[in-house]
C-alpha positions in Angstrom: -8.7 -16.4 -4.0 -6.1 -17.6 -2.4 -5.5 -17.1 1.4 -2.4 -16.2 3.2 -1.3 -20.4 4.0 -1.9 -21.4 0.5 0.3 -18.5 -0.5 3.3 -19.5 1.7 2.9 -22.4 0.5 3.3 -22.2 -3.2 5.5 -19.1 -2.6 3.4 -16.4 -3.8 3.4 -13.8 -2.3 1.0 -11.1 -3.0 0.7 -7.0 -2.9 -0.9 -5.7 0.0 -4.0 -3.9 -0.5 -4.1 -0.1 -0.2 -6.0 -0.5 2.9 -3.7 -2.7 4.3 -1.1 -0.7 3.1 -3.2 1.9 5.1 -3.2 -0.2 8.1 1.1 -0.8 8.3 1.5 3.1 8.3 -0.4 3.9 11.1 0.8 0.9 12.8 4.4 2.5 11.9 3.8 5.7 13.2 2.7 4.7 16.6 5.7 3.2 16.8 7.7 6.3 16.1 5.5 8.1 18.3 7.2 6.0 21.5 9.9 8.4 22.6 11.2 4.8 23.7 12.7 3.1 20.9 16.2 3.4 20.0 16.9 5.5 17.7 18.0 2.8 14.5 14.8 1.4 15.0 13.2 4.7 14.3 15.1 4.8 11.7 14.4 1.6 9.6 10.9 2.0 10.5 11.2 5.5 9.0 12.5 4.0 5.5 10.1 0.9 5.5 7.5 4.1 6.2 8.6 6.0 2.6 9.0 2.8 1.1 5.5 1.6 1.4 4.1 5.0 0.9 6.2 5.6 -2.7 4.4 2.1 -3.4 0.5 3.3 -2.5 1.4 6.7 -4.0 2.3 4.1 -7.0 -1.2 2.3 -6.3 -3.3 5.3 -6.6 -1.7 6.5 -10.0 -2.7 3.4 -11.5 -5.9 3.3 -9.9 -6.9 7.2 -11.1 -5.0 6.3 -14.6 -8.1 3.4 -15.2 -10.9 6.1 -13.9 -13.3 5.3 -16.9 -15.6 8.5 -18.1 -18.9 7.8 -19.8 -18.9 10.1 -22.9 -21.6 11.9 -25.0 -22.1 8.4 -26.9 -23.0 6.9 -23.7 -19.3 4.0 -24.0 -16.9 4.4 -21.4 -13.6 6.6 -21.9 -10.0 6.0 -19.7 -9.6 9.4 -17.9 
């Protein structure tokens, strides 16, 4: 497993985990609640948040499709 420094040195970026994405969305929401935030910045954060939300939905859909269920014979089948 590579750390962030190694990834930057090799030019590889890993996708954020769902937990990291949710934390980023939370940060964005806190910034959007600031009444002093300029409209342009609010719109930029909103766009980024919508893109990140779409990414999260895609990741969740992928995980749901990979869920395995044990059948009556003790074998695993995709859900």
